[in-house]
VEXFIMI-491223 format. One record per residue: x negated, y, z negated of N, C-alpha, C in turn; residue in one letter. Coordinates in steps of 0.2 Angstrom, whole numbers, plus 5000, padded with zeros to 4 digits. Layout:
REM residues N
((X,Y,Z),(X,Y,Z),(X,Y,Z),"A") ...
//
This chain:
REM residues 397
((4987,4892,5150),(4985,4884,5153),(4996,4882,5149),"M") ((4997,4877,5153),(5003,4877,5151),(5003,4874,5147),"N") ((5008,4872,5145),(5011,4868,5135),(5016,4866,5138),"I") ((5016,4859,5136),(5021,4853,5138),(5026,4855,5131),"P") ((5033,4854,5137),(5039,4857,5135),(5042,4854,5126),"T") ((5039,4850,5123),(5042,4847,5118),(5037,4850,5112),"K") ((5030,4852,5116),(5026,4854,5112),(5028,4860,5110),"R") ((5031,4867,5115),(5032,4871,5114),(5040,4872,5109),"R") ((5043,4868,5110),(5049,4867,5107),(5046,4867,5098),"V") ((5041,4863,5099),(5039,4862,5089),(5035,4868,5087),"F") ((5032,4872,5091),(5030,4876,5091),(5036,4881,5086),"E") ((5039,4881,5094),(5046,4885,5091),(5048,4886,5087),"I") ((5049,4881,5085),(5052,4878,5079),(5047,4876,5070),"L") ((5042,4877,5071),(5039,4879,5064),(5038,4887,5063),"Q") ((5040,4887,5056),(5042,4892,5051),(5035,4895,5051),"T") ((5032,4901,5051),(5028,4906,5049),(5023,4906,5053),"G") ((5025,4907,5058),(5020,4908,5066),(5019,4914,5069),"R") ((5016,4919,5067),(5017,4927,5065),(5012,4927,5072),"D") ((5010,4926,5077),(5007,4927,5083),(5013,4925,5089),"Q") ((5016,4922,5087),(5022,4918,5092),(5029,4920,5090),"D") ((5030,4928,5097),(5038,4933,5095),(5042,4928,5096),"R") ((5042,4923,5100),(5051,4918,5102),(5049,4914,5092),"V") ((5045,4911,5091),(5045,4908,5087),(5049,4910,5080),"S") ((5045,4917,5078),(5046,4924,5071),(5054,4925,5075),"I") ((5057,4924,5078),(5064,4927,5080),(5069,4923,5081),"A") ((5067,4915,5081),(5069,4909,5081),(5073,4909,5071),"F") ((5063,4913,5069),(5065,4911,5061),(5071,4914,5059),"D") ((5070,4920,5061),(5076,4926,5060),(5083,4923,5060),"F") ((5084,4920,5068),(5089,4919,5068),(5093,4914,5064),"F") ((5089,4904,5065),(5091,4903,5059),(5092,4905,5053),"I") ((5088,4912,5047),(5089,4913,5041),(5098,4917,5041),"A") ((5097,4921,5048),(5106,4923,5046),(5110,4919,5049),"F") ((5110,4914,5052),(5116,4908,5049),(5114,4905,5044),"I") ((5110,4903,5042),(5109,4900,5034),(5112,4907,5031),"V") ((5112,4910,5031),(5118,4919,5026),(5123,4917,5028),"F") ((5127,4919,5035),(5132,4914,5040),(5135,4912,5034),"L") ((5132,4909,5037),(5139,4900,5032),(5139,4899,5026),"N") ((5133,4900,5022),(5135,4903,5016),(5139,4907,5014),"L") ((5139,4915,5016),(5144,4918,5017),(5152,4917,5017),"F") ((5152,4912,5024),(5158,4908,5025),(5162,4906,5020),"A") ((5158,4901,5015),(5158,4893,5012),(5160,4897,5008),"T") ((5156,4902,5004),(5159,4908,4997),(5165,4911,4997),"L") ((5165,4917,5002),(5171,4919,5005),(5178,4915,5006),"F") ((5176,4908,5007),(5185,4905,5008),(5186,4902,4999),"E") ((5183,4904,4994),(5184,4901,4989),(5189,4907,4986),"T") ((5190,4912,4990),(5193,4918,4985),(5200,4918,4989),"F") ((5204,4921,4986),(5213,4922,4989),(5213,4926,4994),"D") ((5211,4930,4995),(5210,4936,5002),(5208,4933,5008),"Q") ((5205,4926,5007),(5201,4925,5014),(5206,4920,5017),"S") ((5213,4917,5016),(5218,4915,5016),(5221,4917,5024),"R") ((5220,4925,5026),(5221,4926,5030),(5217,4925,5040),"P") ((5207,4926,5035),(5205,4923,5040),(5203,4920,5039),"Y") ((5206,4912,5035),(5204,4905,5036),(5203,4902,5045),"L") ((5206,4904,5049),(5203,4900,5057),(5194,4905,5055),"P") ((5193,4911,5056),(5189,4912,5059),(5184,4910,5053),"Y") ((5184,4909,5047),(5179,4904,5044),(5177,4898,5045),"L") ((5183,4895,5049),(5181,4886,5049),(5179,4890,5058),"R") ((5180,4893,5060),(5175,4894,5065),(5169,4895,5065),"G") ((5169,4898,5060),(5159,4900,5060),(5156,4896,5057),"I") ((5162,4889,5052),(5156,4886,5049),(5156,4880,5056),"E") ((5160,4880,5059),(5161,4874,5065),(5153,4875,5071),"L") ((5156,4881,5069),(5147,4883,5075),(5142,4884,5072),"V") ((5138,4887,5066),(5133,4887,5061),(5133,4878,5061),"T") ((5137,4875,5059),(5136,4869,5057),(5133,4863,5066),"S") ((5137,4864,5069),(5136,4863,5075),(5126,4864,5078),"C") ((5124,4872,5075),(5117,4874,5076),(5115,4873,5072),"I") ((5114,4870,5066),(5109,4865,5062),(5110,4859,5065),"F") ((5116,4856,5066),(5113,4847,5067),(5110,4850,5075),"A") ((5109,4852,5081),(5108,4853,5086),(5098,4856,5084),"A") ((5099,4857,5080),(5091,4862,5076),(5086,4856,5073),"E") ((5090,4851,5071),(5088,4844,5066),(5086,4839,5073),"Y") ((5091,4838,5078),(5089,4833,5081),(5083,4836,5085),"I") ((5080,4843,5085),(5074,4847,5090),(5068,4844,5083),"L") ((5071,4843,5080),(5063,4844,5074),(5062,4837,5075),"R") ((5068,4831,5074),(5068,4826,5073),(5061,4824,5083),"L") ((5065,4826,5086),(5062,4824,5094),(5055,4828,5094),"W") ((5050,4833,5088),(5048,4833,5089),(5044,4832,5085),"T") ((5042,4828,5081),(5041,4822,5073),(5034,4822,5073),"A") ((5031,4819,5081),(5028,4817,5083),(5023,4824,5081),"E") ((5021,4830,5080),(5018,4834,5083),(5017,4835,5074),"Y") ((5022,4834,5071),(5022,4838,5063),(5017,4831,5058),"L") ((5018,4824,5060),(5013,4822,5060),(5010,4816,5065),"Y") ((5003,4819,5069),(5001,4817,5073),(4995,4812,5071),"P") ((4997,4812,5066),(4991,4803,5065),(4996,4796,5064),"R") ((5002,4798,5067),(5008,4792,5066),(5010,4792,5070),"K") ((5013,4784,5075),(5017,4782,5082),(5022,4789,5080),"G") ((5026,4787,5085),(5034,4791,5087),(5036,4791,5082),"K") ((5040,4783,5083),(5045,4781,5076),(5040,4785,5072),"L") ((5037,4782,5069),(5036,4782,5062),(5035,4788,5060),"R") ((5032,4793,5066),(5033,4804,5063),(5040,4804,5061),"A") ((5045,4800,5066),(5052,4804,5067),(5054,4802,5057),"K") ((5052,4793,5056),(5056,4791,5047),(5053,4797,5044),"L") ((5045,4798,5045),(5045,4802,5040),(5047,4810,5040),"S") ((5051,4810,5046),(5053,4818,5044),(5061,4817,5042),"F") ((5061,4812,5045),(5070,4811,5044),(5070,4807,5034),"A") ((5063,4807,5031),(5062,4803,5025),(5061,4810,5019),"G") ((5058,4817,5023),(5053,4821,5019),(5059,4827,5015),"S") ((5055,4830,5011),(5061,4836,5007),(5067,4839,5012),"F") ((5063,4842,5017),(5066,4847,5022),(5070,4843,5028),"F") ((5068,4836,5029),(5073,4832,5034),(5079,4830,5031),"G") ((5078,4830,5022),(5085,4829,5022),(5089,4833,5019),"V") ((5086,4840,5017),(5091,4846,5017),(5093,4847,5025),"I") ((5089,4848,5029),(5093,4848,5036),(5096,4844,5037),"D") ((5096,4837,5038),(5102,4834,5037),(5109,4833,5033),"L") ((5109,4835,5028),(5114,4836,5022),(5118,4843,5025),"L") ((5113,4848,5029),(5119,4856,5029),(5121,4853,5034),"S") ((5123,4849,5039),(5125,4851,5041),(5130,4842,5041),"F") ((5129,4840,5040),(5133,4831,5041),(5140,4831,5034),"L") ((5139,4834,5029),(5146,4836,5025),(5152,4836,5029),"P") ((5150,4843,5035),(5156,4844,5039),(5157,4838,5042),"Y") ((5155,4832,5048),(5159,4831,5051),(5161,4825,5048),"F") ((5156,4819,5043),(5159,4815,5040),(5167,4813,5038),"L") ((5169,4818,5036),(5174,4819,5037),(5179,4818,5039),"P") ((5177,4817,5048),(5182,4815,5055),(5181,4810,5053),"V") ((5178,4808,5051),(5178,4800,5052),(5179,4796,5045),"V") ((5177,4801,5041),(5182,4798,5033),(5184,4799,5027),"F") ((5193,4801,5031),(5195,4807,5030),(5197,4807,5021),"P") ((5197,4801,5019),(5198,4798,5012),(5193,4802,5007),"M") ((5186,4805,5011),(5184,4808,5007),(5181,4812,5010),"G") ((5185,4817,5010),(5183,4824,5011),(5182,4827,5007),"I") ((5184,4828,4999),(5182,4830,4992),(5176,4830,4991),"V") ((5174,4823,4992),(5164,4822,4988),(5162,4824,4994),"T") ((5165,4825,5000),(5160,4828,5005),(5157,4835,5005),"F") ((5163,4839,5004),(5162,4842,5004),(5159,4845,4998),"R") ((5157,4843,4994),(5154,4845,4989),(5144,4843,4989),"M") ((5145,4841,4994),(5137,4840,4996),(5136,4848,5001),"F") ((5140,4851,5001),(5138,4858,5005),(5134,4864,5006),"R") ((5132,4862,4996),(5130,4868,4993),(5123,4864,4995),"V") ((5123,4858,4999),(5113,4857,4997),(5112,4866,5003),"V") ((5116,4865,5007),(5115,4871,5011),(5110,4877,5008),"R") ((5109,4878,5004),(5105,4884,5000),(5098,4883,5001),"I") ((5100,4877,5000),(5090,4873,4998),(5088,4876,5004),"F") ((5089,4876,5011),(5087,4879,5016),(5084,4888,5014),"R") ((5086,4891,5012),(5082,4896,5009),(5076,4894,5007),"L") ((5076,4890,5006),(5067,4890,5005),(5063,4888,5012),"F") ((5066,4886,5019),(5062,4888,5023),(5062,4895,5026),"R") ((5065,4897,5025),(5066,4906,5023),(5060,4909,5021),"I") ((5060,4907,5017),(5054,4908,5010),(5047,4906,5013),"N") ((5045,4901,5019),(5041,4902,5021),(5035,4907,5022),"T") ((5037,4914,5024),(5034,4919,5025),(5031,4922,5018),"Y") ((5033,4920,5010),(5031,4923,5009),(5029,4918,5001),"Y") ((5029,4914,5003),(5025,4908,4998),(5031,4908,4990),"D") ((5033,4913,4988),(5038,4913,4982),(5036,4904,4979),"A") ((5043,4899,4982),(5045,4894,4981),(5040,4890,4981),"F") ((5033,4889,4985),(5026,4888,4987),(5024,4889,4978),"N") ((5022,4897,4974),(5021,4899,4971),(5022,4891,4965),"V") ((5030,4892,4966),(5033,4888,4960),(5030,4883,4959),"I") ((5032,4879,4963),(5029,4870,4965),(5023,4869,4964),"T") ((5018,4876,4966),(5011,4876,4964),(5010,4874,4955),"D") ((5013,4878,4956),(5013,4880,4945),(5015,4873,4943),"V") ((5022,4872,4946),(5024,4865,4941),(5017,4860,4943),"L") ((5016,4860,4950),(5011,4853,4948),(5004,4856,4945),"R") ((5001,4861,4944),(4997,4862,4943),(4995,4860,4934),"D") ((5000,4864,4932),(5004,4863,4924),(5008,4856,4924),"K") ((5009,4849,4928),(5015,4845,4926),(5013,4841,4920),"R") ((5005,4842,4916),(5002,4838,4911),(5005,4843,4905),"D") ((5002,4848,4905),(5007,4852,4900),(5013,4850,4897),"Q") ((5019,4853,4902),(5023,4854,4903),(5026,4846,4900),"I") ((5025,4840,4905),(5028,4836,4902),(5027,4834,4896),"F") ((5023,4834,4892),(5020,4835,4883),(5024,4839,4881),"S") ((5025,4844,4882),(5031,4849,4879),(5038,4847,4881),"S") ((5041,4844,4884),(5045,4842,4885),(5046,4835,4882),"V") ((5040,4828,4882),(5041,4826,4877),(5041,4826,4870),"C") ((5040,4831,4868),(5039,4834,4862),(5046,4840,4860),"I") ((5050,4840,4864),(5059,4843,4863),(5063,4838,4864),"L") ((5061,4832,4868),(5065,4827,4869),(5065,4823,4862),"L") ((5060,4822,4860),(5062,4820,4849),(5065,4822,4845),"I") ((5064,4829,4847),(5067,4835,4841),(5075,4833,4843),"L") ((5076,4834,4850),(5084,4832,4851),(5086,4826,4849),"I") ((5086,4820,4850),(5086,4815,4844),(5085,4816,4840),"V") ((5081,4815,4836),(5078,4816,4830),(5085,4824,4825),"A") ((5085,4828,4830),(5092,4832,4825),(5096,4831,4829),"A") ((5099,4826,4833),(5106,4824,4835),(5105,4816,4828),"S") ((5104,4812,4826),(5104,4808,4822),(5105,4808,4815),"L") ((5101,4816,4814),(5102,4819,4805),(5106,4821,4805),"V") ((5110,4825,4809),(5117,4828,4811),(5121,4823,4810),"M") ((5122,4819,4815),(5126,4813,4815),(5128,4811,4808),"Y") ((5123,4806,4804),(5123,4805,4799),(5128,4812,4793),"S") ((5125,4815,4793),(5128,4820,4785),(5133,4823,4791),"L") ((5138,4822,4797),(5143,4826,4799),(5146,4823,4799),"E") ((5147,4817,4799),(5152,4810,4805),(5155,4810,4799),"H") ((5155,4810,4794),(5162,4807,4786),(5165,4811,4789),"Q") ((5162,4819,4786),(5166,4827,4785),(5170,4827,4790),"V") ((5168,4827,4796),(5172,4831,4801),(5170,4823,4810),"Q") ((5174,4817,4809),(5173,4813,4811),(5177,4814,4821),"P") ((5178,4818,4820),(5183,4820,4826),(5177,4824,4831),"D") ((5175,4829,4827),(5167,4831,4831),(5161,4829,4830),"K") ((5157,4826,4827),(5151,4820,4827),(5156,4813,4828),"F") ((5158,4811,4834),(5160,4805,4836),(5157,4799,4835),"Q") ((5152,4802,4837),(5145,4797,4839),(5139,4800,4839),"N") ((5135,4798,4842),(5127,4801,4843),(5126,4805,4848),"A") ((5131,4804,4853),(5129,4808,4859),(5131,4815,4857),"F") ((5138,4815,4855),(5138,4822,4851),(5133,4827,4846),"S") ((5132,4822,4843),(5126,4824,4839),(5119,4827,4846),"G") ((5116,4823,4850),(5115,4827,4856),(5116,4832,4859),"I") ((5124,4830,4859),(5127,4838,4863),(5125,4845,4857),"W") ((5127,4846,4851),(5124,4848,4847),(5116,4852,4848),"W") ((5110,4844,4847),(5103,4847,4847),(5104,4850,4852),"A") ((5104,4849,4858),(5106,4854,4865),(5103,4861,4865),"V") ((5112,4860,4861),(5113,4869,4864),(5110,4873,4856),"S") ((5108,4868,4853),(5105,4872,4843),(5097,4873,4847),"T") ((5092,4868,4850),(5084,4870,4850),(5086,4874,4856),"L") ((5089,4874,4863),(5087,4880,4869),(5093,4885,4866),"L") ((5095,4889,4858),(5098,4893,4860),(5103,4895,4863),"T") ((5108,4892,4866),(5113,4891,4868),(5119,4893,4865),"V") ((5122,4887,4858),(5127,4889,4852),(5131,4892,4858),"G") ((5136,4885,4858),(5142,4887,4863),(5148,4887,4855),"Y") ((5146,4884,4851),(5153,4885,4845),(5158,4882,4843),"G") ((5159,4877,4848),(5162,4872,4850),(5160,4863,4845),"D") ((5155,4863,4845),(5152,4858,4835),(5148,4861,4831),"I") ((5150,4863,4825),(5145,4864,4821),(5147,4860,4813),"Y") ((5138,4862,4811),(5140,4861,4802),(5145,4861,4797),"P") ((5147,4858,4792),(5151,4861,4787),(5148,4861,4781),"V") ((5144,4854,4781),(5143,4854,4774),(5136,4856,4771),"T") ((5134,4857,4768),(5127,4862,4765),(5121,4859,4767),"N") ((5124,4853,4768),(5116,4848,4769),(5113,4850,4777),"A") ((5123,4848,4781),(5122,4852,4788),(5120,4858,4790),"G") ((5121,4861,4787),(5117,4868,4787),(5112,4869,4787),"Q") ((5109,4867,4783),(5103,4869,4782),(5097,4865,4785),"L") ((5101,4858,4788),(5098,4856,4793),(5097,4860,4801),"V") ((5104,4863,4799),(5103,4867,4807),(5100,4873,4808),"G") ((5099,4875,4801),(5092,4884,4803),(5086,4879,4804),"I") ((5088,4876,4801),(5077,4872,4803),(5079,4872,4810),"V") ((5081,4870,4810),(5083,4867,4819),(5084,4872,4825),"I") ((5087,4878,4822),(5086,4883,4825),(5078,4888,4825),"A") ((5075,4887,4821),(5070,4890,4818),(5066,4886,4825),"F") ((5065,4878,4825),(5061,4873,4828),(5064,4873,4836),"L") ((5069,4878,4837),(5069,4874,4840),(5066,4882,4849),"G") ((5067,4890,4841),(5063,4896,4847),(5055,4893,4848),"V") ((5052,4891,4843),(5047,4889,4845),(5046,4881,4851),"G") ((5050,4877,4849),(5050,4874,4857),(5048,4875,4863),"T") ((5056,4878,4864),(5056,4884,4872),(5050,4884,4873),"V") ((5049,4889,4868),(5042,4897,4871),(5038,4889,4871),"A") ((5036,4884,4871),(5030,4880,4874),(5030,4879,4881),"I") ((5032,4875,4884),(5033,4874,4890),(5035,4882,4896),"P") ((5038,4887,4891),(5041,4891,4894),(5032,4895,4895),"T") ((5029,4897,4889),(5022,4899,4888),(5017,4898,4896),"G") ((5017,4892,4898),(5014,4884,4900),(5016,4888,4908),"I") ((5022,4890,4909),(5024,4892,4915),(5021,4898,4917),"I") ((5023,4902,4911),(5021,4910,4914),(5014,4911,4917),"S") ((5009,4909,4911),(5001,4908,4913),(4998,4903,4917),"A") ((5001,4898,4919),(5002,4898,4927),(5005,4901,4931),"G") ((5009,4907,4931),(5009,4910,4936),(5006,4916,4938),"F") ((5004,4916,4931),(4997,4923,4931),(4991,4922,4935),"V") ((4989,4914,4934),(4985,4912,4936),(4986,4910,4944),"E") ((4988,4907,4946),(4993,4908,4952),(4992,4916,4957),"Q") ((4994,4919,4954),(4996,4923,4957),(4987,4927,4959),"Y") ((4985,4928,4952),(4978,4932,4952),(4974,4926,4957),"T") ((4974,4920,4959),(4971,4914,4963),(4973,4918,4971),"R") ((4980,4922,4973),(4980,4924,4978),(4977,4930,4978),"L") ((4978,4935,4974),(4974,4940,4977),(4967,4940,4976),"K") ((4964,4934,4978),(4957,4933,4977),(4953,4938,4981),"S") ((4954,4938,4987),(4955,4942,4994),(4954,4949,4993),"M") ((4958,4951,4989),(4957,4958,4989),(4952,4960,4982),"A") ((4951,4954,4978),(4947,4958,4972),(4940,4958,4978),"D") ((4937,4953,4982),(4932,4953,4985),(4931,4959,4987),"Y") ((4936,4963,4993),(4935,4968,4998),(4933,4975,4992),"S") ((4928,4978,4998),(4925,4985,4994),(4920,4981,4988),"G") ((4919,4976,4986),(4912,4978,4981),(4909,4972,4980),"E") ((4911,4967,4985),(4907,4961,4986),(4906,4960,4993),"T") ((4900,4956,4992),(4897,4957,4999),(4902,4949,5001),"D") ((4906,4948,5008),(4906,4941,5010),(4904,4939,5014),"I") ((4902,4934,5016),(4899,4927,5022),(4905,4926,5024),"R") ((4904,4925,5030),(4908,4920,5031),(4906,4914,5037),"F") ((4907,4909,5038),(4907,4901,5042),(4912,4902,5046),"I") ((4912,4894,5049),(4919,4892,5053),(4916,4885,5053),"S") ((4920,4881,5054),(4921,4876,5052),(4927,4872,5059),"L") ((4927,4866,5062),(4932,4864,5069),(4935,4858,5063),"M") ((4941,4857,5066),(4944,4850,5061),(4944,4844,5068),"V") ((4938,4842,5068),(4938,4835,5074),(4946,4830,5072),"G") ((4944,4826,5080),(4948,4820,5080),(4945,4814,5074),"E") ((4948,4814,5068),(4946,4813,5063),(4945,4813,5055),"G") ((4942,4820,5058),(4942,4822,5051),(4946,4823,5045),"H") ((4944,4820,5040),(4946,4820,5034),(4952,4823,5033),"P") ((4951,4833,5033),(4957,4837,5032),(4961,4837,5039),"W") ((4962,4831,5042),(4966,4836,5048),(4973,4831,5046),"E") ((4979,4835,5045),(4985,4834,5045),(4986,4837,5036),"N") ((4981,4840,5034),(4981,4841,5026),(4983,4848,5025),"L") ((4987,4850,5021),(4989,4856,5021),(4985,4860,5016),"Q") ((4986,4868,5018),(4981,4871,5016),(4980,4869,5007),"V") ((4985,4870,5005),(4986,4871,4996),(4981,4864,4998),"R") ((4980,4856,4997),(4975,4852,4996),(4969,4854,4999),"D") ((4969,4858,5000),(4960,4856,5003),(4955,4857,4998),"L") ((4951,4853,4997),(4946,4853,4992),(4941,4859,4990),"P") ((4944,4864,4991),(4937,4872,4991),(4934,4871,4983),"L") ((4929,4875,4985),(4927,4875,4977),(4926,4881,4976),"P") ((4925,4881,4972),(4928,4890,4965),(4923,4894,4970),"P") ((4926,4899,4972),(4925,4906,4974),(4924,4908,4984),"G") ((4924,4901,4985),(4927,4901,4992),(4932,4901,4994),"M") ((4934,4905,4998),(4942,4908,5000),(4945,4903,5011),"I") ((4949,4900,5010),(4952,4902,5019),(4954,4907,5023),"L") ((4949,4909,5024),(4952,4915,5028),(4957,4918,5035),"A") ((4956,4915,5036),(4959,4912,5043),(4960,4906,5047),"V") ((4963,4904,5052),(4964,4901,5056),(4965,4901,5062),"I") ((4961,4897,5066),(4961,4898,5075),(4965,4891,5078),"R") ((4970,4893,5081),(4972,4887,5084),(4972,4890,5092),"R") ((4969,4887,5095),(4971,4889,5103),(4969,4896,5103),"G") ((4971,4901,5104),(4972,4908,5107),(4976,4912,5102),"K") ((4979,4907,5095),(4984,4911,5091),(4980,4911,5083),"Q") ((4981,4916,5079),(4975,4916,5075),(4981,4915,5070),"T") ((4980,4910,5065),(4987,4909,5057),(4982,4912,5053),"I") ((4988,4914,5047),(4988,4915,5041),(4988,4910,5034),"V") ((4981,4908,5035),(4983,4901,5031),(4988,4902,5024),"P") ((4993,4899,5024),(4996,4899,5019),(4998,4892,5017),"R") ((4997,4893,5010),(4999,4886,5010),(5004,4879,5011),"G") ((5007,4882,5016),(5012,4874,5018),(5008,4875,5026),"N") ((5001,4881,5027),(5001,4877,5034),(4998,4871,5034),"I") ((4999,4865,5039),(4997,4860,5040),(4990,4862,5044),"R") ((4985,4857,5045),(4978,4858,5048),(4982,4851,5054),"L") ((4980,4856,5059),(4975,4849,5066),(4971,4849,5070),"M") ((4971,4844,5074),(4967,4843,5077),(4962,4848,5080),"T") ((4958,4851,5082),(4957,4856,5086),(4955,4862,5085),"G") ((4958,4866,5075),(4960,4870,5072),(4954,4873,5070),"D") ((4952,4880,5071),(4946,4880,5069),(4948,4885,5061),"R") ((4944,4884,5057),(4944,4887,5052),(4939,4894,5048),"M") ((4940,4895,5048),(4933,4903,5045),(4934,4905,5037),"V") ((4929,4902,5033),(4928,4902,5029),(4926,4910,5023),"F") ((4927,4910,5021),(4923,4915,5016),(4920,4917,5011),"G") ((4914,4917,5008),(4911,4915,5002),(4907,4921,5001),"A") ((4904,4924,4993),(4903,4928,4991),(4894,4928,4992),"E") ((4891,4931,4996),(4885,4933,4999),(4880,4933,4989),"G") ((4874,4928,4993),(4868,4928,4987),(4865,4935,4986),"V") ((4868,4939,4976),(4866,4942,4976),(4856,4943,4972),"A") ((4853,4947,4967),(4850,4946,4966),(4843,4952,4970),"G") ((4839,4952,4968),(4833,4956,4969),(4830,4951,4974),"E") ((4827,4946,4974),(4822,4942,4977),(4825,4940,4984),"E") ((4833,4939,4982),(4837,4935,4987),(4833,4928,4990),"G") ((4837,4926,4994),(4837,4919,4996),(4833,4920,5006),"I") ((4831,4920,5010),(4828,4917,5015),(4829,4911,5020),"T") ((4835,4913,5024),(4835,4904,5029),(4833,4905,5034),"L") ((4831,4900,5039),(4827,4903,5043),(4830,4895,5050),"K") ((4831,4898,5057),(4836,4894,5059),(4831,4894,5065),"E") ((4830,4889,5067),(4824,4885,5071),(4829,4881,5076),"L") ((4829,4879,5083),(4833,4876,5090),(4825,4870,5092),"R") ((4827,4868,5090),(4822,4861,5093),(4821,4859,5102),"L") ((4818,4863,5104),(4817,4859,5112),(4814,4856,5113),"R") ((4811,4852,5121),(4812,4843,5120),(4806,4847,5119),"E") ((4799,4853,5120),(4793,4849,5120),(4790,4848,5108),"S") ((4798,4849,5105),(4796,4851,5098),(4794,4845,5098),"H") ((4788,4844,5091),(4785,4836,5088),(4790,4833,5085),"P") ((4795,4835,5082),(4803,4837,5080),(4804,4832,5081),"W") ((4806,4833,5086),(4811,4827,5091),(4808,4821,5093),"V") ((4814,4816,5089),(4816,4810,5093),(4812,4810,5084),"G") ((4809,4810,5077),(4809,4807,5075),(4814,4809,5065),"K") ((4815,4805,5062),(4818,4805,5058),(4818,4811,5052),"G") ((4820,4814,5049),(4818,4820,5044),(4815,4816,5038),"I") ((4815,4809,5035),(4809,4810,5030),(4801,4807,5035),"R") ((4801,4806,5039),(4796,4804,5044),(4793,4813,5046),"D") ((4794,4816,5044),(4793,4826,5046),(4787,4825,5040),"L") ((4782,4828,5046),(4776,4832,5042),(4778,4838,5039),"D") ((4781,4841,5032),(4783,4848,5029),(4780,4849,5022),"I") ((4781,4856,5021),(4779,4855,5015),(4786,4855,5011),"S") ((4780,4854,5003),(4789,4853,5000),(4793,4858,4996),"R") ((4789,4865,4999),(4793,4873,4998),(4798,4872,5006),"Q") ((4799,4869,5010),(4803,4867,5016),(4809,4864,5015),"T") ((4814,4865,5017),(4821,4860,5015),(4824,4861,5022),"L") ((4828,4856,5026),(4831,4856,5030),(4838,4856,5027),"I") ((4842,4862,5028),(4849,4863,5025),(4855,4861,5028),"V") ((4855,4860,5037),(4857,4860,5039),(4857,4858,5047),"L") ((4860,4854,5052),(4860,4851,5058),(4867,4853,5058),"V") ((4864,4859,5065),(4869,4859,5072),(4870,4856,5077),"R") ((4874,4853,5080),(4871,4849,5087),(4880,4850,5088),"R") ((4880,4850,5097),(4884,4851,5099),(4892,4853,5096),"E") ((4891,4860,5095),(4897,4863,5087),(4898,4859,5083),"Q") ((4894,4853,5080),(4898,4852,5074),(4892,4851,5070),"K") ((4892,4852,5063),(4886,4854,5058),(4887,4846,5053),"L") ((4880,4843,5055),(4878,4840,5050),(4873,4840,5044),"L") ((4878,4837,5040),(4874,4840,5031),(4868,4833,5033),"I") ((4865,4833,5032),(4856,4830,5035),(4853,4825,5030),"P") ((4850,4820,5031),(4849,4815,5025),(4841,4813,5029),"N") ((4837,4809,5025),(4831,4806,5026),(4830,4804,5032),"G") ((4836,4797,5035),(4837,4792,5040),(4840,4798,5044),"S") ((4842,4802,5044),(4844,4807,5051),(4838,4807,5057),"S") ((4842,4807,5065),(4836,4808,5068),(4835,4814,5072),"V") ((4831,4818,5073),(4831,4826,5074),(4834,4825,5085),"L") ((4837,4827,5085),(4836,4831,5095),(4833,4836,5096),"R") ((4831,4835,5103),(4832,4840,5106),(4840,4844,5110),"A") ((4840,4851,5106),(4845,4857,5105),(4847,4855,5101),"G") ((4846,4851,5094),(4848,4852,5090),(4845,4863,5082),"D") ((4850,4863,5081),(4849,4870,5077),(4848,4867,5070),"E") ((4842,4868,5068),(4841,4867,5060),(4843,4876,5056),"L") ((4842,4872,5049),(4845,4879,5044),(4840,4878,5041),"V") ((4835,4881,5037),(4827,4878,5035),(4826,4884,5029),"L") ((4827,4881,5022),(4823,4883,5016),(4819,4883,5017),"Y") ((4814,4887,5015),(4809,4887,5018),(4804,4895,5014),"T") ((4798,4896,5012),(4793,4900,5010),(4787,4899,5014),"K") ((4786,4898,5021),(4782,4898,5023),(4784,4900,5031),"R") ((4778,4902,5032),(4783,4902,5041),(4780,4897,5045),"D") ((4787,4896,5050),(4787,4890,5051),(4789,4894,5062),"V") ((4782,4889,5066),(4784,4893,5073),(4792,4894,5077),"R") ((4792,4898,5080),(4801,4899,5084),(4804,4899,5080),"D") ((4805,4900,5073),(4809,4902,5068),(4812,4906,5069),"S") ((4819,4909,5069),(4822,4915,5067),(4824,4916,5060),"V") ((4826,4923,5055),(4825,4922,5050),(4833,4926,5048),"E") ((4838,4920,5043),(4843,4923,5042),(4844,4926,5038),"I") ((4848,4932,5036),(4850,4935,5029),(4857,4932,5028),"E") ((4856,4930,5019),(4862,4927,5016),(4861,4933,5009),"V") 
//
């Protein structure tokens, strides 16, 4: 099957396509360019770099041009990244996204001084944002994704602890200002001087440029120092616990293997499906169910958190098998044209109360049945029943 040029360019640009060798090679090439650009930027600050300045400037020019070309290509293929938006809206969405801004700032500061020579110092400061391009390299490992997931999951607890810390900082600064301003007005000139002292004390930094000299001020300083240890430990403990939970969740597949019977089902993302264009990390999966793999055309994709689902993707889910001596027996029934259930609503069927239609499969689509659902010839029904059903086949659960 011939893939359009724009679509192929988009696939190459996407990070983490394990089955696409060209895409993998491009990812490593961009990673090398990022490190080369950062090396030139850092080495340029050393006195020993003066004999090599022409080469360093050449490296910076070439790498900035590569960054610019990559940005233009990503902007050109943005409609595939945001398939549910129009071409213009897709380009604007990419340009305003986090990585879109980072990609733009990775090369723009190099060319802006040519247009605005007076702002060369300011523009050179923006070169530091190139280091954020390393986030793209991390797509293979999910380390930074784990950080963002933890911060998002624990945002309420972190916000509460930060509020407590801010209250202590303001209170400590005002108390210390009132105690020390008369004795050393050059050190505690205003409330902000007290805030600087409170931050360095609560965070156990202690620069030593500002410190209390009165007995009352020193006593308050001791109390604030002890409070700082406990206050800083609260958000630290929350984030640490979040990391443990997140990595435990990521290892759930490994925990299943060898000891637990896993059953797999597949689901296709059709056009207009509520999961279309969602990232894997945002899928509302119930506890105990995992997304094992994504099939996209002839490719098999590992479902990392930042992978975005597209129309036509087939997802394979795994869940723990039902344990117990009795077990649960499901039966599969395919309706032929002569079957008496064809053309009837489920609520009109003459079936026992011990029989339940769990699922209806119709033309590769899975339907959740309700009383008004009308059965058709060719439908495949999954039944839970303790009775024998003619033409049905047992399914092991």
